[in-house]
ZADO-1210 file (C-alpha; in nm, 4 decimals, padded with zeros to 6 digits):
<atoms>
<atom x="-02.1741" y="02.2188" z="-18.1462" code="MET" pos="1"/>
<atom x="-02.2026" y="02.1015" z="-17.8033" code="ALA" pos="2"/>
<atom x="-01.9591" y="01.8126" z="-17.6886" code="GLU" pos="3"/>
<atom x="-02.1133" y="01.4637" z="-17.7404" code="GLY" pos="4"/>
<atom x="-02.3938" y="01.5913" z="-17.9981" code="ALA" pos="5"/>
<atom x="-02.4238" y="01.4072" z="-18.2808" code="PRO" pos="6"/>
<atom x="-02.2375" y="01.5066" z="-18.6224" code="ALA" pos="7"/>
<atom x="-02.5191" y="01.5942" z="-18.8824" code="PHE" pos="8"/>
<atom x="-02.3218" y="01.6648" z="-19.1961" code="PHE" pos="9"/>
<atom x="-02.5026" y="01.9371" z="-19.4279" code="SER" pos="10"/>
<atom x="-02.4827" y="01.9316" z="-19.8123" code="ARG" pos="11"/>
<atom x="-02.5982" y="02.3102" z="-19.8486" code="GLY" pos="12"/>
<atom x="-03.0058" y="02.2942" z="-19.9408" code="GLU" pos="13"/>
<atom x="-02.9535" y="01.9126" z="-19.9747" code="GLN" pos="14"/>
<atom x="-03.2950" y="01.7588" z="-19.8126" code="VAL" pos="15"/>
<atom x="-03.3085" y="01.4148" z="-19.7477" code="VAL" pos="16"/>
<atom x="-03.6167" y="01.2228" z="-19.9463" code="ARG" pos="17"/>
<atom x="-03.8594" y="00.9435" z="-19.8245" code="ILE" pos="18"/>
<atom x="-03.8855" y="00.6576" z="-20.0667" code="PHE" pos="19"/>
<atom x="-04.1582" y="00.3858" z="-19.9892" code="LEU" pos="20"/>
<atom x="-04.0213" y="00.0342" z="-20.0315" code="ASP" pos="21"/>
<atom x="-04.3225" y="-00.2011" z="-20.1319" code="THR" pos="22"/>
<atom x="-04.5123" y="-00.3134" z="-20.4274" code="GLY" pos="23"/>
<atom x="-04.8578" y="-00.2529" z="-20.2648" code="ASP" pos="24"/>
<atom x="-05.0584" y="00.0034" z="-20.4161" code="LEU" pos="25"/>
<atom x="-05.2493" y="00.1009" z="-20.0990" code="LYS" pos="26"/>
<atom x="-04.9713" y="00.1254" z="-19.8861" code="SER" pos="27"/>
<atom x="-04.8177" y="00.3892" z="-20.1645" code="VAL" pos="28"/>
<atom x="-05.1681" y="00.5654" z="-20.1492" code="GLU" pos="29"/>
<atom x="-05.1629" y="00.5867" z="-19.7927" code="LYS" pos="30"/>
<atom x="-04.8315" y="00.7265" z="-19.7338" code="ALA" pos="31"/>
<atom x="-04.8756" y="00.9905" z="-20.0524" code="MET" pos="32"/>
<atom x="-05.1808" y="01.1230" z="-19.8248" code="GLU" pos="33"/>
<atom x="-04.9037" y="01.2346" z="-19.5527" code="THR" pos="34"/>
<atom x="-04.7420" y="01.4808" z="-19.8032" code="GLY" pos="35"/>
<atom x="-04.4332" y="01.3286" z="-19.7132" code="LEU" pos="36"/>
<atom x="-04.3758" y="01.0472" z="-19.9576" code="LEU" pos="37"/>
<atom x="-04.1189" y="01.1509" z="-20.2297" code="ASP" pos="38"/>
<atom x="-04.0909" y="00.7678" z="-20.4444" code="GLY" pos="39"/>
<atom x="-04.1070" y="00.4442" z="-20.4291" code="VAL" pos="40"/>
<atom x="-03.8909" y="00.1484" z="-20.4825" code="THR" pos="41"/>
<atom x="-03.9973" y="-00.1969" z="-20.5995" code="THR" pos="42"/>
<atom x="-03.8583" y="-00.5521" z="-20.6595" code="ASN" pos="43"/>
<atom x="-03.9616" y="-00.8793" z="-20.7713" code="PRO" pos="44"/>
<atom x="-04.0472" y="-01.0309" z="-20.4296" code="SER" pos="45"/>
<atom x="-04.2206" y="-00.7258" z="-20.3371" code="HIS" pos="46"/>
<atom x="-04.4574" y="-00.7380" z="-20.6572" code="ILE" pos="47"/>
<atom x="-04.4980" y="-01.1214" z="-20.6432" code="ALA" pos="48"/>
<atom x="-04.6332" y="-01.1114" z="-20.3157" code="ALA" pos="49"/>
<atom x="-04.9202" y="-00.9118" z="-20.4531" code="THR" pos="50"/>
<atom x="-05.0084" y="-01.1824" z="-20.6792" code="GLY" pos="51"/>
<atom x="-05.0732" y="-00.9428" z="-20.9762" code="LEU" pos="52"/>
<atom x="-04.8453" y="-00.9084" z="-21.2639" code="PRO" pos="53"/>
<atom x="-04.5522" y="-00.7123" z="-21.2477" code="TYR" pos="54"/>
<atom x="-04.5739" y="-00.4370" z="-21.5011" code="ARG" pos="55"/>
<atom x="-04.9491" y="-00.3686" z="-21.3922" code="GLN" pos="56"/>
<atom x="-04.7990" y="-00.3254" z="-21.0570" code="VAL" pos="57"/>
<atom x="-04.5697" y="-00.0729" z="-21.1813" code="VAL" pos="58"/>
<atom x="-04.7946" y="00.1218" z="-21.3648" code="LYS" pos="59"/>
<atom x="-05.0381" y="00.1415" z="-21.1171" code="GLU" pos="60"/>
<atom x="-04.7456" y="00.2604" z="-20.8372" code="ILE" pos="61"/>
<atom x="-04.6289" y="00.5306" z="-21.0695" code="CYS" pos="62"/>
<atom x="-04.9775" y="00.6486" z="-21.1637" code="SER" pos="63"/>
<atom x="-05.0032" y="00.6738" z="-20.7253" code="ALA" pos="64"/>
<atom x="-04.7029" y="00.8647" z="-20.7121" code="CYS" pos="65"/>
<atom x="-04.5409" y="01.1325" z="-20.9206" code="PRO" pos="66"/>
<atom x="-04.2167" y="01.0877" z="-20.7863" code="GLY" pos="67"/>
<atom x="-03.9135" y="00.8366" z="-20.8962" code="PRO" pos="68"/>
<atom x="-04.0499" y="00.4692" z="-20.8998" code="VAL" pos="69"/>
<atom x="-03.7849" y="00.1866" z="-20.9157" code="SER" pos="70"/>
<atom x="-03.8591" y="-00.0977" z="-21.1085" code="ALA" pos="71"/>
<atom x="-03.5938" y="-00.3589" z="-21.1389" code="GLU" pos="72"/>
<atom x="-03.4764" y="-00.4873" z="-21.4784" code="ALA" pos="73"/>
<atom x="-03.3979" y="-00.8769" z="-21.4492" code="VAL" pos="74"/>
<atom x="-03.1502" y="-01.0367" z="-21.7210" code="ALA" pos="75"/>
<atom x="-02.7981" y="-01.1693" z="-21.7220" code="ASP" pos="76"/>
<atom x="-02.6567" y="-00.9526" z="-21.9626" code="THR" pos="77"/>
<atom x="-02.5818" y="-00.5887" z="-22.0189" code="ALA" pos="78"/>
<atom x="-02.7711" y="-00.5998" z="-22.3691" code="GLU" pos="79"/>
<atom x="-03.0673" y="-00.7793" z="-22.2095" code="GLY" pos="80"/>
<atom x="-03.0883" y="-00.5470" z="-21.8988" code="LEU" pos="81"/>
<atom x="-03.0798" y="-00.2313" z="-22.1326" code="VAL" pos="82"/>
<atom x="-03.3625" y="-00.3945" z="-22.3490" code="GLU" pos="83"/>
<atom x="-03.5458" y="-00.4524" z="-22.0440" code="MET" pos="84"/>
<atom x="-03.4513" y="-00.0966" z="-21.9012" code="GLY" pos="85"/>
<atom x="-03.6137" y="00.0711" z="-22.2304" code="ARG" pos="86"/>
<atom x="-03.9395" y="-00.1705" z="-22.1817" code="GLU" pos="87"/>
<atom x="-03.9857" y="-00.0447" z="-21.8071" code="LEU" pos="88"/>
<atom x="-03.9505" y="00.2925" z="-21.9106" code="LYS" pos="89"/>
<atom x="-04.2177" y="00.2715" z="-22.1525" code="SER" pos="90"/>
<atom x="-04.4685" y="00.2094" z="-21.8728" code="LEU" pos="91"/>
<atom x="-04.4430" y="00.5811" z="-21.7205" code="ALA" pos="92"/>
<atom x="-04.2031" y="00.8561" z="-21.7339" code="ALA" pos="93"/>
<atom x="-04.1172" y="00.8578" z="-21.3851" code="ASN" pos="94"/>
<atom x="-03.9737" y="00.5319" z="-21.3750" code="VAL" pos="95"/>
<atom x="-03.5999" y="00.4381" z="-21.2658" code="VAL" pos="96"/>
<atom x="-03.4651" y="00.1097" z="-21.3869" code="VAL" pos="97"/>
<atom x="-03.3179" y="-00.0769" z="-21.1123" code="LYS" pos="98"/>
<atom x="-02.9733" y="-00.2326" z="-21.1851" code="ILE" pos="99"/>
<atom x="-02.8148" y="-00.4825" z="-21.0434" code="PRO" pos="100"/>
<atom x="-02.4494" y="-00.4638" z="-20.8817" code="MET" pos="101"/>
<atom x="-02.2717" y="-00.6558" z="-21.1527" code="THR" pos="102"/>
<atom x="-02.0244" y="-00.6300" z="-21.4093" code="VAL" pos="103"/>
<atom x="-02.2989" y="-00.6759" z="-21.6697" code="GLU" pos="104"/>
<atom x="-02.5040" y="-00.4322" z="-21.4632" code="GLY" pos="105"/>
<atom x="-02.2534" y="-00.1181" z="-21.4836" code="LEU" pos="106"/>
<atom x="-02.2095" y="-00.1842" z="-21.8452" code="LYS" pos="107"/>
<atom x="-02.5674" y="-00.1224" z="-21.8830" code="ALA" pos="108"/>
<atom x="-02.5916" y="00.1817" z="-21.6671" code="VAL" pos="109"/>
<atom x="-02.3867" y="00.4126" z="-21.9041" code="PRO" pos="110"/>
<atom x="-02.6208" y="00.3262" z="-22.2166" code="VAL" pos="111"/>
<atom x="-02.9114" y="00.3577" z="-22.0193" code="LEU" pos="112"/>
<atom x="-02.8337" y="00.6735" z="-21.8551" code="GLU" pos="113"/>
<atom x="-02.7024" y="00.8195" z="-22.2124" code="GLY" pos="114"/>
<atom x="-03.0851" y="00.7699" z="-22.3372" code="GLU" pos="115"/>
<atom x="-03.1962" y="00.9736" z="-22.0456" code="GLY" pos="116"/>
<atom x="-03.3413" y="00.6414" z="-21.8352" code="ILE" pos="117"/>
<atom x="-03.2066" y="00.6909" z="-21.4949" code="ARG" pos="118"/>
<atom x="-03.0531" y="00.3958" z="-21.3095" code="CYS" pos="119"/>
<atom x="-03.0770" y="00.2783" z="-20.9581" code="ASN" pos="120"/>
<atom x="-02.7982" y="00.0324" z="-20.8783" code="VAL" pos="121"/>
<atom x="-02.9137" y="-00.2138" z="-20.6340" code="THR" pos="122"/>
<atom x="-02.7790" y="-00.4550" z="-20.3965" code="MET" pos="123"/>
<atom x="-02.4836" y="-00.2840" z="-20.2892" code="ILE" pos="124"/>
<atom x="-02.3009" y="-00.4123" z="-19.9654" code="PHE" pos="125"/>
<atom x="-01.9553" y="-00.2426" z="-19.9825" code="SER" pos="126"/>
<atom x="-01.7952" y="00.1373" z="-20.0225" code="SER" pos="127"/>
<atom x="-01.6352" y="-00.0061" z="-20.3084" code="THR" pos="128"/>
<atom x="-01.9616" y="-00.1311" z="-20.4728" code="GLN" pos="129"/>
<atom x="-02.1100" y="00.2338" z="-20.4021" code="ALA" pos="130"/>
<atom x="-01.8062" y="00.3729" z="-20.5777" code="TRP" pos="131"/>
<atom x="-01.8215" y="00.1744" z="-20.9200" code="LEU" pos="132"/>
<atom x="-02.1655" y="00.2776" z="-20.9237" code="ALA" pos="133"/>
<atom x="-02.1145" y="00.6270" z="-20.8883" code="MET" pos="134"/>
<atom x="-01.8255" y="00.5397" z="-21.1819" code="LYS" pos="135"/>
<atom x="-02.0460" y="00.3897" z="-21.3899" code="ALA" pos="136"/>
<atom x="-02.2556" y="00.7273" z="-21.3938" code="GLY" pos="137"/>
<atom x="-02.5832" y="00.5759" z="-21.2090" code="ALA" pos="138"/>
<atom x="-02.8554" y="00.8152" z="-21.1141" code="SER" pos="139"/>
<atom x="-02.8709" y="00.6257" z="-20.7426" code="TYR" pos="140"/>
<atom x="-02.6718" y="00.3728" z="-20.5739" code="ALA" pos="141"/>
<atom x="-02.8871" y="00.1659" z="-20.3306" code="SER" pos="142"/>
<atom x="-02.7103" y="00.0411" z="-19.9919" code="ILE" pos="143"/>
<atom x="-02.8925" y="-00.2668" z="-19.8063" code="VAL" pos="144"/>
<atom x="-02.8529" y="-00.2317" z="-19.4680" code="LEU" pos="145"/>
<atom x="-03.0843" y="-00.4698" z="-19.2929" code="GLY" pos="146"/>
<atom x="-02.9007" y="-00.7724" z="-19.4521" code="ARG" pos="147"/>
<atom x="-02.5728" y="-00.6544" z="-19.3774" code="LEU" pos="148"/>
<atom x="-02.6350" y="-00.5952" z="-18.9882" code="ASP" pos="149"/>
<atom x="-02.7945" y="-00.9350" z="-19.0027" code="ALA" pos="150"/>
<atom x="-02.4571" y="-01.1104" z="-19.0426" code="ILE" pos="151"/>
<atom x="-02.2794" y="-00.8856" z="-18.8197" code="ALA" pos="152"/>
<atom x="-02.1194" y="-00.6335" z="-19.0604" code="ASN" pos="153"/>
<atom x="-02.1593" y="-00.2378" z="-18.9384" code="GLU" pos="154"/>
<atom x="-02.3935" y="-00.0805" z="-19.2206" code="SER" pos="155"/>
<atom x="-02.3103" y="00.2675" z="-19.0315" code="ASP" pos="156"/>
<atom x="-01.9784" y="00.2480" z="-19.1623" code="ILE" pos="157"/>
<atom x="-02.0653" y="00.1144" z="-19.4975" code="LEU" pos="158"/>
<atom x="-02.3312" y="00.4617" z="-19.5301" code="VAL" pos="159"/>
<atom x="-02.0326" y="00.6762" z="-19.3662" code="ALA" pos="160"/>
<atom x="-01.7803" y="00.5396" z="-19.6451" code="ASP" pos="161"/>
<atom x="-02.0098" y="00.5938" z="-19.9540" code="ALA" pos="162"/>
<atom x="-02.1262" y="00.9191" z="-19.8614" code="THR" pos="163"/>
<atom x="-01.7379" y="01.0600" z="-19.7893" code="ALA" pos="164"/>
<atom x="-01.6500" y="00.8997" z="-20.1168" code="VAL" pos="165"/>
<atom x="-01.9479" y="01.0556" z="-20.2889" code="ARG" pos="166"/>
<atom x="-01.8810" y="01.4201" z="-20.1394" code="ASP" pos="167"/>
<atom x="-01.5017" y="01.4153" z="-20.1720" code="TYR" pos="168"/>
<atom x="-01.5038" y="01.3248" z="-20.5336" code="TYR" pos="169"/>
<atom x="-01.7862" y="01.5334" z="-20.6692" code="GLY" pos="170"/>
<atom x="-02.0058" y="01.2472" z="-20.7936" code="TYR" pos="171"/>
<atom x="-02.3314" y="01.3265" z="-20.8895" code="GLN" pos="172"/>
<atom x="-02.5240" y="00.9778" z="-20.7766" code="THR" pos="173"/>
<atom x="-02.7565" y="01.0005" z="-20.5170" code="GLU" pos="174"/>
<atom x="-02.7025" y="00.7853" z="-20.2310" code="ILE" pos="175"/>
<atom x="-03.0154" y="00.5409" z="-20.1256" code="ILE" pos="176"/>
<atom x="-03.0322" y="00.3945" z="-19.7953" code="ALA" pos="177"/>
<atom x="-03.2629" y="00.0731" z="-19.8158" code="GLY" pos="178"/>
<atom x="-03.3843" y="-00.2286" z="-19.6267" code="SER" pos="179"/>
<atom x="-03.4102" y="-00.0062" z="-19.3178" code="MET" pos="180"/>
<atom x="-03.5572" y="-00.2254" z="-19.0346" code="LYS" pos="181"/>
<atom x="-03.5081" y="00.0058" z="-18.7173" code="THR" pos="182"/>
<atom x="-03.5530" y="00.3810" z="-18.6356" code="GLN" pos="183"/>
<atom x="-03.1926" y="00.3572" z="-18.5626" code="ASN" pos="184"/>
<atom x="-03.0997" y="00.2878" z="-18.9179" code="HIS" pos="185"/>
<atom x="-03.2759" y="00.5862" z="-19.0044" code="VAL" pos="186"/>
<atom x="-03.0915" y="00.8294" z="-18.7759" code="LEU" pos="187"/>
<atom x="-02.7440" y="00.6669" z="-18.8958" code="CYS" pos="188"/>
<atom x="-02.8192" y="00.7463" z="-19.2424" code="CYS" pos="189"/>
<atom x="-02.9583" y="01.1109" z="-19.1608" code="LEU" pos="190"/>
<atom x="-02.6202" y="01.1631" z="-18.9795" code="ARG" pos="191"/>
<atom x="-02.4079" y="01.0549" z="-19.2403" code="ASN" pos="192"/>
<atom x="-02.5868" y="01.2436" z="-19.5397" code="GLY" pos="193"/>
<atom x="-02.7723" y="00.9912" z="-19.7635" code="VAL" pos="194"/>
<atom x="-02.9761" y="01.1462" z="-20.0260" code="ASP" pos="195"/>
<atom x="-03.2800" y="00.9111" z="-19.9724" code="ILE" pos="196"/>
<atom x="-03.4165" y="00.6969" z="-19.6834" code="ALA" pos="197"/>
<atom x="-03.6103" y="00.4132" z="-19.8332" code="THR" pos="198"/>
<atom x="-03.8786" y="00.2793" z="-19.5401" code="LEU" pos="199"/>
<atom x="-04.1053" y="-00.0472" z="-19.5588" code="PRO" pos="200"/>
<atom x="-04.4494" y="00.0605" z="-19.4842" code="PRO" pos="201"/>
<atom x="-04.4520" y="-00.0167" z="-19.1660" code="SER" pos="202"/>
<atom x="-04.1409" y="00.1793" z="-19.0563" code="LEU" pos="203"/>
<atom x="-04.2405" y="00.4770" z="-19.2243" code="PHE" pos="204"/>
<atom x="-04.5753" y="00.5198" z="-19.0298" code="PHE" pos="205"/>
<atom x="-04.3796" y="00.4271" z="-18.7156" code="GLN" pos="206"/>
<atom x="-04.1806" y="00.7141" z="-18.6854" code="LEU" pos="207"/>
<atom x="-04.4799" y="00.9690" z="-18.6400" code="TYR" pos="208"/>
<atom x="-04.5323" y="00.7590" z="-18.2910" code="ARG" pos="209"/>
<atom x="-04.3634" y="00.7794" z="-17.9673" code="HIS" pos="210"/>
<atom x="-04.5106" y="00.6645" z="-17.6279" code="ASN" pos="211"/>
<atom x="-04.4280" y="00.9762" z="-17.4740" code="LEU" pos="212"/>
<atom x="-04.6255" y="01.1486" z="-17.7339" code="THR" pos="213"/>
<atom x="-04.9273" y="00.9037" z="-17.7040" code="ASP" pos="214"/>
<atom x="-04.9362" y="00.9429" z="-17.3293" code="SER" pos="215"/>
<atom x="-04.9254" y="01.3469" z="-17.3713" code="GLY" pos="216"/>
<atom x="-05.2043" y="01.3991" z="-17.5839" code="LEU" pos="217"/>
<atom x="-05.4094" y="01.1521" z="-17.3930" code="ALA" pos="218"/>
<atom x="-05.3809" y="01.3778" z="-17.0978" code="GLN" pos="219"/>
<atom x="-05.4261" y="01.7095" z="-17.3146" code="PHE" pos="220"/>
<atom x="-05.7693" y="01.5332" z="-17.3962" code="GLU" pos="221"/>
<atom x="-05.8544" y="01.4269" z="-17.0502" code="LYS" pos="222"/>
<atom x="-05.7841" y="01.7764" z="-16.9628" code="ASP" pos="223"/>
<atom x="-05.9501" y="01.9566" z="-17.2407" code="TRP" pos="224"/>
<atom x="-06.2820" y="01.7604" z="-17.1624" code="LYS" pos="225"/>
<atom x="-06.2353" y="01.9805" z="-16.8256" code="CYS" pos="226"/>
<atom x="-06.1956" y="02.2919" z="-16.9389" code="VAL" pos="227"/>
<atom x="-06.3992" y="02.3382" z="-17.2576" code="LYS" pos="228"/>
</atoms>
């Protein structure tokens, strides 16, 4: 590796997957057309913005995207989370149940996972929280980046620590990097070996664009008219 090159870490054949973070069905359908979308994450706020019933939106997104679709369970107790998790799973086979990073949430995780219902522990803001989610046996652990950077905490350190814990101890939990706001967030996550990058629709499509690409293609089109 050349001196000064970024340190990319390999997990064998592991490929970083892209999830869209939205409750908007049209955005999911548009992203699916690219052939690069692997799954979707939602939350009550995203779905509330649509003005449509929660369960209806979840079912429609699950129909549009065959990959994992995270739908949030909301309850104050482990029993309540388990009950709602089972209900959400009944909506579609590809539902993943989002569980809060709380004591009650991590009590619910092994119950649901034991029933074959995959869990995505969300609202993780520290590497120790990520570790607890892994230890509880969650299929996914969602690290929230944007809110950390907003209060001057360095999210790249959290991502690096969480992936290091996962790899060192051999946990099977997949790390989701969510709440990304910039392409630098995406690059940080790629460097540190996350399993899944969760992007808002605007950032997903921004990844395709670069001013030099646009200007270069415009020049090619202009020159093509002179030679065709």
